[in-house]
N, C-alpha and C positions, 0 to 999 in steps of 0.2 A: 440449383438454387444455392446461393451463398447466404449465410446468416452470420454477420460479424458483430461482435460486441465492440462498440467504439466509445461509449460514454456511460459511466455509472454515476448516479446521483447519490451524494453522500450528505445525509441530514446533519446540519450543524445549527447551533444556537447563535453564533457570532461569526458572521461572514468574514470580517477583517481578521479576526483571530485565526480562523481556519486557513485563510489565504496565506497568512504569515507562516503558520505551521507547515503547510504543504510546500510552499516555495522556499522559505528560508531554512527550515530544519530538514524536511524530507528531500529537498532538492528537486521537486517537480518543476517543470517549465510552465510559466504562465502563458496561456493561449488567449484568453478572453476575460475581460472584466467589463460587463455591460449592464447598465441600468436603464430601465424603462419606467420612470416614475418612482414613487416611494415604496411601492409594493412588489416590485420585481427587480431582482439583480441576479445575474449568473456569472460565476467565476469558474472558468474552465482551465484545468491544469493537467499536464501529462507527465507521468513518470519518465525519466530518461530511458530511451530505447523502446518505449511501449507504443503499441498501435491503439491502445485504449486509454481514454482520458477520464478524469473525474470532474464533476461539477458540484460546487456548493453554491448556496445562494438563498435568496428570499423569493417566495412564490414559485418555487420549482418542484417542491415535493411536500406532501403532508406527513411524511414519516417523522417519527420522533427523533430529535437530535440524539446522536449516540447509538442509534438502533442498528446501524450497519455492522455486521459481524463477519469476521474471517475472510475478508477479501484477500486473495493471495497475490503477492508480488514475487515473481519468479526471478531468481538471481543465479548466476553461474558459480559464485563463490560466496557461500553464506557467511563465513567468518569475516571476509573483507566487507561485505555489505552491512553486516551487523556493526562492525567496528566503525564504518563510515557514518552510520546513523547515530551511534553513540557519541562520536566526536562532534556531531552537529547538534547535540543536546537532547536527543530522543532517548527515553528509557525503553530499552529493548531487552526482552527476556534472554536468558542464556540459550545458546543453541542446544537442541536436543534431537535425538533420533529414536526410532522404534526398533527394538531388538527383542525377539522372542515374546512379542505381545506386551512389552513394557517399555516405558520411556527410559532412555539412557542419556547421560550428559554428553555434550559435544556433537560434532557432525558425524554422520555415518562413517565408519572407518574406511570404507571404500569410496566414499562420496557418491554413492549410488543415487541416480536421479529420483526425485520425489521422496527422499528419505530423511532429509534434514530440515528442521524448522526453527524459527524464532518469531516472537510476537511483539507488537507494540500497539499503542492506541493514540488517537489524536486527542486534543483537549476535551472533546465532548464524549469520548469513550467509544467511538467507532474503532473497531479492531482490525488489524492487518496482520497477515502471516507472511513472513519471508519463507520461501521454499526453494531449495537448491535443485536446479536442473541445468546441466551443462549441455546446451544444444550445439556447442562448437566442437565438442569432443567427438572423435570418430567412434562409431559403434561397430563392434564386430559381431 
């Protein structure tokens, strides 16, 4: 049996503002913008390279806007990914890594998988975490 996550609902207060943030600033691809009357709208977007999409809208979730926390976006180069988002106008935290049980500035010195992080939020306060994992590197 396979269980794949393919769509996450992100609660927002303003669908058009969220659509603009995710497509114009975060660089997600717009997949669907569908309305069915005044009480239902779904906007589905996919991060570049991802098999999982997000949806924002009206009538799709009763979660409070801004209540989604810590969804991870996996990147192969955290510094480049952070810089690209900053250039697009997103406030992203500095990159940090864990060392001896404490946070240290910058990416992990060896760029170890799952060790470097940076954060940002959408206009409603839903938070996202960039996490560095290089799945293209050969592992010995």
